[in-house]
C-alpha positions as CSV (number, residue, x, y, z in Angstrom):
1,X,8.2,21.1,7.5
2,X,4.9,21.7,9.4
3,X,2.0,20.8,7.2
4,X,-1.7,21.2,7.7
5,X,-4.2,19.1,5.8
6,X,-7.7,20.5,5.3
7,X,-10.7,18.6,3.9
8,X,-13.3,21.0,2.4
9,X,-16.8,20.7,1.1
10,X,-18.7,20.8,-1.2
11,X,-15.8,20.4,-3.6
12,X,-14.6,17.3,-1.7
13,X,-11.0,18.2,-1.9
14,X,-8.0,17.8,0.5
15,X,-5.5,20.6,0.5
16,X,-2.0,20.4,2.0
17,X,-0.9,23.8,3.5
18,X,2.1,25.1,5.3
19,X,1.4,27.1,8.5
20,X,2.1,30.3,6.5
21,X,-0.9,29.3,4.3
22,X,1.3,28.4,1.3
23,X,-0.6,25.7,-0.6
24,X,1.5,22.7,-1.7
25,X,-1.0,20.5,-3.6
26,X,-4.7,19.5,-3.7
27,X,-5.9,15.9,-3.8
28,X,-9.5,15.1,-5.0
29,X,-10.7,11.7,-3.8
30,X,-14.1,12.3,-5.7
31,X,-16.1,11.5,-2.6
32,X,-16.5,13.3,0.7
33,X,-13.7,12.9,3.2
34,X,-15.0,12.3,6.7
35,X,-11.7,11.6,8.6
36,X,-8.0,12.6,8.4
37,X,-4.9,11.2,10.1
38,X,-1.1,11.4,9.6
39,X,0.9,8.2,9.8
40,X,3.5,8.5,12.6
41,X,6.5,8.9,10.3
42,X,4.8,11.9,8.7
43,X,5.1,10.6,5.1
44,X,1.6,9.3,4.6
45,X,-1.8,11.1,4.9
46,X,-4.7,8.8,5.5
47,X,-8.2,9.7,4.3
48,X,-11.4,8.1,5.6
49,X,-14.2,8.4,3.1
50,X,-18.0,8.5,3.3
51,X,-18.3,5.2,1.4
52,X,-16.3,3.3,4.0
53,X,-13.0,3.3,2.1
54,X,-9.5,4.4,3.2
55,X,-7.1,6.1,0.9
56,X,-3.4,6.6,1.6
57,X,-1.5,9.5,0.0
58,X,2.3,9.9,-0.2
59,X,2.8,13.5,0.7
60,X,6.2,13.6,-1.0
61,X,4.7,12.9,-4.4
62,X,1.1,14.0,-3.8
63,X,-0.2,10.7,-5.2
64,X,-2.5,8.1,-3.8
65,X,-0.7,4.7,-3.6
66,X,-3.3,2.6,-1.8
67,X,-7.1,2.5,-1.7
68,X,-9.2,-0.2,-0.1
69,X,-12.6,-0.6,1.5
70,X,-13.0,-1.6,5.1
71,X,-16.6,-1.0,5.9
72,X,-20.0,-0.6,4.4
73,X,-20.7,2.5,6.5
74,X,-18.8,5.8,6.4
75,X,-15.5,6.2,8.3
76,X,-16.1,8.6,11.3
77,X,-12.6,8.4,12.9
78,X,-9.0,7.6,12.0
79,X,-6.1,7.5,14.3
80,X,-2.5,6.2,14.0
81,X,-0.6,4.9,17.0
82,X,3.1,4.1,16.8
83,X,4.3,0.7,18.1
84,X,7.6,-0.2,19.7
85,X,8.7,-3.6,18.5
86,X,9.6,-6.1,21.3
87,X,13.3,-6.9,21.4
88,X,13.6,-10.6,20.8
89,X,16.6,-12.6,19.7
90,X,16.4,-14.0,16.2
91,X,14.0,-11.3,15.0
92,X,13.6,-11.9,11.3
93,X,15.1,-9.2,9.1
94,X,13.0,-7.9,6.2
95,X,13.9,-8.8,2.7
96,X,16.3,-6.4,0.9
97,X,15.2,-6.4,-2.7
98,X,17.3,-5.0,-5.7
99,X,15.8,-2.3,-7.8
100,X,14.4,-3.4,-11.0
101,X,13.6,-1.5,-14.2
102,X,12.5,2.2,-14.2
103,X,8.9,1.1,-13.9
104,X,9.5,-0.8,-10.7
105,X,11.6,2.0,-9.3
106,X,8.8,4.5,-9.9
107,X,6.4,2.0,-8.3
108,X,8.6,1.8,-5.2
109,X,9.0,5.5,-5.1
110,X,5.2,6.1,-4.9
111,X,4.7,3.7,-2.0
112,X,6.6,4.5,1.2
113,X,8.0,1.6,3.2
114,X,5.4,0.5,5.8
115,X,6.1,1.5,9.3
116,X,5.1,-0.4,12.5
117,X,2.0,1.4,13.6
118,X,-1.6,0.6,14.3
119,X,-4.4,2.3,12.3
120,X,-7.7,2.6,14.2
121,X,-10.9,3.3,12.4
122,X,-14.4,3.7,13.7
123,X,-17.3,3.6,11.3
124,X,-20.9,5.0,11.6
125,X,-22.1,1.6,12.9
126,X,-19.7,1.8,15.9
127,X,-17.3,-0.9,14.7
128,X,-13.7,-0.3,15.8
129,X,-11.1,-1.8,13.5
130,X,-7.4,-2.1,14.2
131,X,-5.3,-2.4,11.0
132,X,-1.6,-3.2,10.8
133,X,0.7,-2.7,7.9
134,X,-2.0,-0.5,6.5
135,X,-4.2,-3.3,5.2
136,X,-4.2,-6.3,7.5
137,X,-7.1,-6.2,10.0
138,X,-6.0,-7.7,13.3
139,X,-9.0,-6.8,15.5
140,X,-12.6,-5.8,15.2
141,X,-14.7,-4.7,18.1
142,X,-18.4,-3.6,18.3
143,X,-18.5,-0.6,20.6
144,X,-21.4,0.0,23.0
145,X,-24.4,1.9,21.8
146,X,-23.3,5.1,23.4
147,X,-20.4,5.2,21.0
148,X,-22.3,4.4,17.8
149,X,-22.5,7.6,15.6
150,X,-25.5,6.4,13.7
151,X,-27.5,5.9,16.9
152,X,-26.9,9.4,18.4
153,X,-27.3,12.7,16.6
154,X,-24.1,14.7,15.9
155,X,-21.9,12.2,17.8
156,X,-18.2,12.6,17.4
157,X,-15.8,9.7,18.3
158,X,-12.1,9.3,18.5
159,X,-9.7,6.5,19.4
160,X,-6.1,5.9,20.3
161,X,-4.1,2.8,21.2
162,X,-2.1,2.7,24.4
163,X,1.6,1.9,24.2
164,X,2.3,-1.8,24.0
165,X,-1.2,-2.7,22.8
166,X,-2.4,-2.6,26.4
167,X,-5.7,-1.1,25.6
168,X,-7.6,1.2,23.2
169,X,-9.0,4.5,24.3
170,X,-12.4,5.5,22.8
171,X,-14.2,8.7,23.4
172,X,-17.5,10.3,22.3
173,X,-18.9,13.8,22.5
174,X,-22.1,15.3,21.3
175,X,-22.1,18.5,19.3
176,X,-24.7,20.0,21.7
177,X,-22.2,19.6,24.5
178,X,-24.5,17.6,26.7
179,X,-22.6,14.3,26.6
180,X,-18.9,13.5,26.8
181,X,-17.8,9.9,27.5
182,X,-14.6,8.0,27.4
183,X,-13.7,4.3,27.9
184,X,-10.7,2.0,27.5
185,X,-11.1,-1.4,25.8
186,X,-8.7,-4.1,27.0
187,X,-6.5,-5.7,24.4
188,X,-4.8,-8.3,26.6
189,X,-4.5,-11.1,24.0
190,X,-2.8,-8.8,21.5
191,X,-0.5,-7.4,24.2
192,X,0.7,-10.9,25.2
193,X,1.3,-12.1,21.6
194,X,2.4,-8.9,19.9
195,X,5.8,-10.3,19.0
196,X,4.3,-13.1,16.9
197,X,1.7,-10.7,15.6
198,X,4.2,-8.2,14.2
199,X,6.3,-11.1,12.9
200,X,3.3,-12.3,10.9
201,X,2.6,-8.7,9.8
202,X,6.2,-8.4,8.5
203,X,5.8,-11.6,6.6
204,X,2.5,-10.5,5.1
205,X,4.0,-7.2,4.1
206,X,7.0,-8.9,2.5
207,X,4.7,-11.1,0.5
208,X,2.7,-8.1,-0.7
209,X,5.9,-6.3,-1.7
210,X,7.4,-9.3,-3.3
211,X,4.3,-9.9,-5.4
212,X,4.3,-6.3,-6.6
213,X,8.0,-6.5,-7.6
214,X,7.7,-9.9,-9.2
215,X,4.9,-8.6,-11.3
216,X,7.1,-5.6,-12.2
217,X,9.9,-7.9,-13.2
218,X,7.5,-10.0,-15.3
219,X,6.2,-6.9,-17.0
220,X,9.8,-6.0,-17.8
221,X,10.4,-9.4,-19.3
222,X,7.2,-9.2,-21.2
223,X,8.2,-5.8,-22.7
224,X,11.5,-7.2,-23.8
225,X,9.9,-10.3,-25.4
226,X,7.3,-8.0,-27.1
227,X,10.2,-6.2,-28.8
228,X,11.5,-9.5,-30.0
229,X,8.0,-10.4,-31.3
230,X,7.6,-7.1,-33.1
231,X,11.1,-7.4,-34.7
232,X,10.2,-10.9,-35.8
233,X,6.9,-9.7,-37.3
234,X,8.6,-6.8,-39.1
235,X,11.2,-9.2,-40.5
236,X,8.5,-11.6,-41.6
237,X,6.5,-8.8,-43.3
238,X,9.7,-7.7,-45.0
239,X,10.5,-11.1,-46.3
240,X,6.9,-11.6,-47.6
241,X,7.1,-8.2,-49.3
242,X,10.4,-9.0,-50.9
243,X,9.2,-12.4,-52.0
244,X,6.2,-10.8,-53.7
245,X,8.5,-8.3,-55.4
246,X,11.0,-10.8,-56.7
247,X,8.7,-13.7,-57.2
248,X,7.0,-12.3,-60.3
249,X,3.9,-11.2,-58.4
250,X,3.4,-14.4,-56.5
251,X,4.8,-14.9,-52.9
252,X,7.7,-17.3,-52.7
253,X,7.3,-20.3,-50.5
254,X,10.3,-19.8,-48.3
255,X,9.7,-23.1,-46.5
256,X,9.4,-25.1,-49.8
257,X,12.5,-23.4,-51.3
258,X,14.7,-24.1,-48.3
259,X,13.4,-27.6,-47.9
260,X,14.1,-28.3,-51.5
261,X,17.6,-26.9,-51.2
262,X,18.2,-29.2,-48.2
263,X,17.1,-32.1,-50.4
264,X,19.7,-31.1,-53.0
265,X,17.5,-29.3,-55.5
266,X,18.6,-26.0,-56.9
267,X,17.1,-22.8,-55.8
268,X,14.8,-20.9,-58.0
269,X,16.0,-17.7,-59.8
270,X,13.6,-15.6,-57.7
271,X,14.9,-17.1,-54.5
272,X,18.5,-16.5,-55.6
273,X,17.7,-12.9,-56.5
274,X,16.0,-12.3,-53.1
275,X,19.0,-13.6,-51.1
276,X,21.8,-12.0,-53.0
277,X,20.2,-8.7,-54.0
278,X,17.3,-7.8,-51.6
279,X,18.5,-9.2,-48.3
280,X,22.3,-9.6,-48.6
281,X,24.7,-11.1,-46.2
282,X,25.1,-8.0,-44.1
283,X,21.4,-7.6,-43.6
284,X,21.0,-11.2,-42.5
285,X,24.0,-11.0,-40.1
286,X,22.5,-7.8,-38.6
287,X,19.1,-9.4,-38.1
288,X,20.7,-12.5,-36.5
289,X,22.8,-10.2,-34.2
290,X,19.7,-8.4,-33.1
291,X,18.0,-11.6,-32.2
292,X,21.1,-12.8,-30.2
293,X,21.0,-9.5,-28.2
294,X,17.4,-9.9,-27.4
295,X,17.8,-13.4,-26.2
296,X,20.7,-12.3,-24.0
297,X,18.6,-9.5,-22.6
298,X,15.8,-11.9,-21.8
299,X,18.2,-14.3,-20.0
300,X,19.8,-11.5,-18.0
301,X,16.4,-10.1,-17.0
302,X,15.1,-13.4,-15.8
303,X,18.2,-14.3,-13.8
304,X,18.7,-10.9,-12.2
305,X,15.1,-9.9,-11.4
306,X,12.3,-12.4,-11.9
307,X,13.9,-15.6,-10.6
308,X,15.4,-14.0,-7.4
309,X,12.0,-12.4,-6.5
310,X,10.1,-15.6,-7.0
311,X,12.6,-17.5,-4.9
312,X,12.3,-14.8,-2.1
313,X,8.5,-15.1,-2.4
314,X,8.6,-18.8,-1.9
315,X,11.0,-18.3,1.1
316,X,8.5,-15.9,2.7
317,X,5.7,-18.3,2.2
318,X,7.8,-21.1,3.8
319,X,8.5,-18.8,6.7
320,X,4.8,-18.2,7.3
321,X,4.2,-21.9,7.0
322,X,6.8,-22.6,9.7
323,X,5.4,-19.8,11.8
324,X,2.0,-21.4,11.9
325,X,3.4,-24.6,13.4
326,X,5.6,-23.1,16.2
327,X,3.9,-20.0,17.6
328,X,1.2,-20.0,20.2
329,X,-0.8,-17.3,18.4
330,X,-1.0,-19.4,15.2
331,X,-4.4,-20.9,16.0
332,X,-5.8,-17.7,17.5
333,X,-5.1,-15.6,14.5
334,X,-6.4,-18.2,12.0
335,X,-3.2,-18.9,10.1
336,X,-4.0,-22.3,8.8
337,X,-1.0,-24.4,7.9
338,X,-2.9,-26.1,5.0
339,X,-3.8,-22.8,3.4
340,X,-0.3,-21.4,3.5
341,X,1.1,-24.8,2.4
342,X,-1.1,-24.4,-0.6
343,X,0.3,-20.9,-1.1
344,X,3.8,-22.2,-0.8
345,X,3.1,-24.9,-3.4
346,X,1.7,-22.2,-5.7
347,X,4.9,-20.3,-5.3
348,X,6.9,-23.3,-6.3
349,X,4.6,-23.9,-9.3
350,X,4.9,-20.3,-10.2
351,X,8.7,-20.6,-10.4
352,X,8.4,-23.8,-12.5
353,X,5.9,-22.2,-14.9
354,X,7.9,-19.0,-15.2
355,X,11.0,-20.9,-16.0
356,X,9.1,-22.9,-18.6
357,X,7.8,-19.8,-20.2
358,X,11.2,-18.3,-20.2
359,X,12.6,-21.3,-21.9
360,X,9.8,-20.9,-24.5
361,X,10.9,-17.4,-25.1
362,X,14.5,-18.4,-25.5
363,X,13.4,-21.2,-27.9
364,X,11.5,-18.7,-29.9
365,X,14.6,-16.6,-30.2
366,X,16.7,-19.6,-31.1
367,X,14.4,-20.6,-33.9
368,X,14.5,-17.1,-35.3
369,X,18.2,-17.1,-35.1
370,X,18.4,-20.5,-36.9
371,X,16.0,-19.2,-39.6
372,X,18.4,-16.4,-40.4
373,X,21.3,-18.8,-40.3
374,X,19.5,-21.0,-42.9
375,X,19.1,-17.9,-45.2
376,X,22.7,-16.9,-44.5
377,X,23.9,-20.4,-45.5
378,X,22.0,-20.2,-48.8
379,X,23.5,-16.8,-49.5
380,X,27.0,-18.0,-48.7
381,X,26.5,-21.1,-51.0
382,X,25.3,-18.8,-53.8
383,X,28.3,-16.5,-53.4
384,X,30.7,-19.5,-53.3
385,X,29.4,-20.7,-56.6
386,X,29.7,-17.2,-58.2
387,X,26.1,-16.6,-58.7
388,X,25.3,-19.8,-60.5
389,X,22.3,-21.9,-59.5
390,X,23.8,-25.0,-58.0
391,X,22.4,-27.2,-55.2
392,X,23.8,-26.6,-51.8
393,X,27.1,-28.2,-51.0
394,X,27.3,-31.3,-48.8
395,X,28.4,-29.1,-45.8
396,X,25.5,-26.7,-46.3
397,X,23.0,-29.6,-46.6
398,X,24.3,-31.0,-43.3
399,X,23.9,-27.7,-41.6
400,X,20.4,-27.3,-42.8
401,X,19.6,-30.9,-41.9
402,X,21.0,-30.4,-38.4
403,X,18.6,-27.5,-37.9
404,X,15.6,-29.6,-38.7
405,X,14.6,-27.6,-41.8
406,X,12.2,-30.3,-42.9
407,X,10.0,-29.3,-40.0
408,X,9.6,-25.9,-41.4
409,X,11.0,-22.5,-40.4
410,X,9.5,-20.7,-37.4
411,X,7.5,-18.3,-39.6
412,X,5.1,-21.2,-40.3
413,X,4.2,-21.5,-36.6
414,X,0.9,-20.1,-35.4
415,X,0.5,-18.0,-32.3
416,X,4.3,-17.7,-31.5
417,X,5.1,-17.4,-27.9
418,X,1.6,-18.6,-27.0
419,X,2.8,-19.7,-23.5
420,X,4.0,-16.2,-22.7
421,X,1.7,-14.0,-24.6
422,X,-1.9,-15.1,-24.8
423,X,-3.1,-16.5,-28.1
424,X,-4.5,-13.8,-30.4
425,X,-2.6,-11.0,-28.7
426,X,0.9,-11.6,-30.0
427,X,0.6,-8.5,-32.3
428,X,-0.5,-6.2,-29.4
429,X,2.0,-3.5,-28.5
430,X,0.9,-4.0,-24.8
431,X,1.8,-7.6,-23.9
432,X,-0.5,-9.4,-21.6
433,X,0.8,-11.2,-18.5
434,X,1.1,-15.0,-18.5
435,X,-1.9,-16.9,-17.0
436,X,0.3,-18.6,-14.4
437,X,1.2,-15.2,-12.9
438,X,-2.3,-15.0,-11.6
439,X,-0.9,-17.1,-8.8
440,X,0.8,-13.9,-7.5
441,X,-2.5,-12.1,-7.0
442,X,-4.0,-15.3,-5.6
443,X,-1.2,-15.6,-3.0
444,X,-1.5,-12.0,-2.0
445,X,-5.3,-12.3,-1.7
446,X,-4.8,-15.5,0.4
447,X,-2.5,-13.7,2.8
448,X,-4.9,-10.8,3.2
449,X,-7.8,-13.1,3.8
450,X,-5.9,-15.2,6.3
451,X,-4.9,-12.2,8.3
452,X,-8.4,-10.9,8.0
453,X,-9.5,-13.8,10.1
454,X,-7.9,-12.1,13.0
455,X,-11.1,-10.0,13.3
456,X,-13.5,-12.9,13.7
457,X,-11.1,-15.0,15.8
458,X,-10.0,-12.3,18.2
459,X,-13.3,-10.6,18.7
460,X,-14.5,-13.2,21.1
461,X,-11.2,-13.1,23.1
462,X,-10.9,-9.3,23.4
463,X,-12.3,-7.6,26.4
464,X,-15.2,-5.6,25.1
465,X,-16.3,-4.5,28.6
466,X,-14.9,-1.0,29.4
467,X,-11.9,-1.0,31.6
468,X,-12.5,2.6,32.4
469,X,-15.5,4.8,31.7
470,X,-16.3,8.4,32.5
471,X,-18.7,11.1,31.4
472,X,-19.0,14.8,31.9
473,X,-21.4,17.4,30.6
474,X,-19.3,20.0,28.9
475,X,-20.7,22.8,26.9
476,X,-18.4,22.3,23.9
477,X,-18.6,22.9,20.2
478,X,-15.6,20.5,19.5
479,X,-13.2,18.7,21.7
480,X,-9.9,17.2,20.5
481,X,-7.0,15.0,21.6
482,X,-3.4,14.8,20.6
483,X,-0.6,12.4,21.6
484,X,2.7,14.2,22.4
485,X,6.2,12.9,22.0
486,X,6.6,12.5,25.8
487,X,3.6,10.0,25.7
488,X,1.3,12.5,27.4
489,X,-2.0,13.6,26.0
490,X,-3.7,16.9,25.5
491,X,-7.4,17.6,25.7
492,X,-8.9,20.9,24.6
493,X,-12.6,21.7,24.9
494,X,-14.9,24.7,25.2
495,X,-16.8,25.2,28.4
496,X,-18.4,28.5,27.5
497,X,-18.9,31.0,24.7
498,X,-15.4,32.5,25.3
499,X,-13.8,30.0,27.6
500,X,-11.8,26.9,26.9
501,X,-9.9,24.4,29.1
502,X,-6.7,22.7,28.2
503,X,-5.8,19.5,30.0
504,X,-2.5,17.7,29.8
505,X,-2.3,14.2,31.3
506,X,1.0,12.4,31.9
507,X,1.2,8.8,32.9
508,X,3.5,8.5,35.9
509,X,4.4,5.6,38.2
510,X,0.9,4.3,38.7
511,X,-0.7,7.8,38.7
512,X,-2.2,10.2,36.3
513,X,-0.6,13.6,36.5
514,X,-3.1,16.1,35.3
515,X,-2.4,19.8,34.5
516,X,-5.4,22.0,33.7
517,X,-5.3,25.5,32.2
518,X,-8.3,27.7,31.7
519,X,-8.1,29.9,28.6
520,X,-10.1,32.8,27.4
521,X,-10.7,33.4,23.7
522,X,-10.0,37.0,22.5
523,X,-13.2,36.8,20.4
524,X,-16.0,34.4,19.9
525,X,-14.6,31.5,17.8
526,X,-15.8,28.2,16.6
527,X,-13.1,25.7,17.2
528,X,-12.5,23.4,14.2
529,X,-9.3,21.5,15.1
530,X,-6.2,21.7,17.1
531,X,-2.8,19.9,17.3
532,X,0.4,19.9,19.3
533,X,3.1,22.2,17.9
534,X,6.7,22.3,19.1
535,X,7.4,22.5,22.8
536,X,4.6,24.5,24.6
537,X,2.3,25.6,21.9
538,X,-0.7,24.2,20.1
539,X,-2.2,25.1,16.7
540,X,-5.9,26.0,16.6
541,X,-7.9,26.3,13.4
542,X,-10.8,28.5,14.4
543,X,-13.7,29.9,12.5
544,X,-15.0,33.4,13.5
545,X,-18.7,34.0,13.7
546,X,-20.3,35.1,10.4
547,X,-21.3,38.4,12.0
548,X,-17.7,39.4,12.7
549,X,-15.8,38.6,9.5
550,X,-15.8,36.2,6.6
551,X,-12.2,34.9,6.6
552,X,-10.9,32.4,9.1
553,X,-7.7,32.4,11.2
554,X,-5.0,30.0,12.1
555,X,-4.1,30.5,15.8
556,X,-0.9,29.5,17.4
557,X,-1.7,29.4,21.1
558,X,1.1,29.2,23.8
559,X,0.0,26.8,26.5
560,X,1.4,28.7,29.5
561,X,1.0,32.2,28.3
562,X,-1.3,34.5,26.3
563,X,-2.1,36.3,24.0
564,X,-2.9,34.3,20.9
565,X,-0.9,34.7,17.7
566,X,-3.3,34.7,14.8
567,X,-2.8,34.6,11.0
568,X,-5.5,35.3,8.5
569,X,-6.4,32.4,6.3
570,X,-7.2,32.4,2.6
571,X,-9.4,29.3,3.2
572,X,-13.1,29.8,3.9
573,X,-13.0,27.8,7.1
574,X,-16.8,27.6,7.2
575,X,-16.3,24.9,4.5
576,X,-13.6,23.0,6.4
577,X,-15.0,19.9,8.1
578,X,-11.8,18.0,8.8
579,X,-8.3,19.1,9.6
580,X,-5.1,17.4,10.6
581,X,-1.5,18.7,11.1
582,X,1.9,17.1,10.7
583,X,4.9,18.2,12.8
584,X,8.0,19.3,10.9
585,X,10.5,17.1,12.6
586,X,9.4,13.6,11.6
587,X,9.6,11.3,14.6
588,X,8.3,7.9,15.7
589,X,5.7,9.6,17.9
590,X,4.1,12.0,15.5
591,X,1.0,13.8,16.7
592,X,-2.3,13.6,14.8
593,X,-5.4,15.4,15.8
594,X,-8.9,13.8,15.7
595,X,-12.3,15.0,16.8
596,X,-13.8,13.9,20.0
597,X,-13.1,14.3,23.7
598,X,-10.6,12.0,25.3
599,X,-9.6,12.2,29.0
600,X,-7.1,9.3,29.5
601,X,-7.2,9.3,33.3
602,X,-8.6,6.3,35.2
603,X,-11.7,6.9,37.2
604,X,-13.5,3.9,38.6
605,X,-17.1,4.5,37.9
606,X,-18.8,7.2,35.8
607,X,-18.9,10.8,36.9
608,X,-21.8,12.8,35.8
609,X,-20.9,16.5,36.0
610,X,-22.1,19.6,34.2
611,X,-20.9,23.1,33.4
612,X,-17.5,24.7,34.0
613,X,-17.7,24.3,37.8
614,X,-18.5,20.6,37.3
615,X,-15.5,20.3,34.9
616,X,-13.2,21.7,37.6
617,X,-14.6,19.1,40.0
618,X,-13.9,16.4,37.4
619,X,-10.3,17.6,37.0
620,X,-9.8,17.6,40.8
621,X,-11.1,14.0,40.9
622,X,-8.8,13.0,38.2
623,X,-5.8,14.4,40.1
624,X,-6.7,12.2,43.1
625,X,-7.4,9.1,41.1
626,X,-4.7,6.6,40.3
627,X,-4.1,5.3,36.8
628,X,-5.7,1.9,36.3
629,X,-3.1,-0.8,36.1
630,X,-3.6,-2.5,32.8
631,X,-0.8,-4.9,33.4
632,X,-2.6,-6.3,36.5
633,X,-5.8,-6.5,34.4
634,X,-4.1,-8.5,31.7
635,X,-2.6,-10.8,34.3
636,X,-6.0,-11.4,35.8
637,X,-7.4,-12.2,32.4
638,X,-4.6,-14.6,31.8
639,X,-5.2,-16.4,35.1
640,X,-8.9,-16.6,34.3
641,X,-8.2,-18.2,31.0
């Protein structure tokens, strides 16, 4: 299904539309959206916000599943680039995790599986960031002043990563149409070590997913244990109430009564009446059975969910630790063996503490079960003696003695389950997580921080000098770029009030094949956005001039033929400031539009041209120019190192 995302102001909303202008849903990020981009698989819409944050939305559910801040300045550009993984023997498979409870299933459903793609962002300060696995920053580059939006008025920038991480294309265009520049930044070190890089990214993604699922498993166990605690408190309150009712207005000391019975003393009349009349053998057996079921549920939950996840988490940490010792990129990306060794030890400690807490939970259930067994023994002894008030038989005294009744029943304990539920919160209907599980978030934060060191470490090694740079004066309101499934690129710009030029660039064997088409608008339009659509058409969101009409139109423009096919839009397009389209057939090379001019042909040295005639000269020069060989550039950098 073809979808069009439109960010509008001043309501600061993002609407998802079909090309027939049927509205699917609206998302309100509460702050102004300054950039839009579709993830290559078409399942995630990425929002860049004015406060420097990035929000990811699952378009299948319409919910945000990830929000994080990457910069102190506003995000001016977002662009996804798919990545083909290198084929290497022994490539580590990702963990296959079993589904947990309904809560974990819903959590997984709201977060799509990460795809291998690079997310590029450019902020207002001209900092280009390359993110992998949606959150791990692997490169940070300060662009030249000509590409810093905060330094130049009405500057629009865009970025796209070349296949194989060979380089990053960055373009800039001024709203006045006087300046249009483009450059390619070399990424040789990332290209040479991308196998290890994606391996590390997979491990970090696994650790993130494992921590989330381990927390979900712990929450499930905590809910089960909370039910046991509530049942225990209800039974305790019931016993206290009954002891007041049958103890002539004063509460019975159950501990003293049972301890006296264990010593051979007879039970009081109130205690006998409580056991035989108020509680009864059936009620005690039912309560004991409920406790047994809860203990069994706890054991099953621990063995089937929490324990396997913790073991997989430790295995992932061990894999990262081994990776830091054997790969050449280990030192360059800042993966310190000591730091991940600490994380691995934390994982081991987490398993030990979780096992200990689980044993505490089972011990709690066992003591509750024994307590009901004591009462049941007293009830049976009274029934055996036909309601008289004898002391317990020798067998009963031995059973009570074996259960350490002299230490007091568990109702006398303070803060039950204190190792699992924090002290003072045992009565809460929402159980808190154990303190030791803070290690999970610490491990996750450690992985993010370690991969974050990619930025500072790789910045010095990356080629910040432009590999290719060109400029052309084009009278343009907006210029856009789109990556097609055949790895070619489209560039659409205005070169006059009613004239546009469409450029398609294909990368051949060492050459840039350029196809240019001059187009005439049927009426004066202000181009807002465009994107590739199907085989030989593009979608143009255009805003008519206020003097002509008030409603906007969505134009489907055939590349090789005219006229335009226009549909009236219910959206006031004068309020639209960002737009992005998803192609219906989800593929690994999904197009996503972004603002800015991008001409991906290699021209050695800048070309300063102006006007439509100058643009035609530029296209002619591009046809004669050969594509810059980035492989040779990378090899030259390697030799220089």
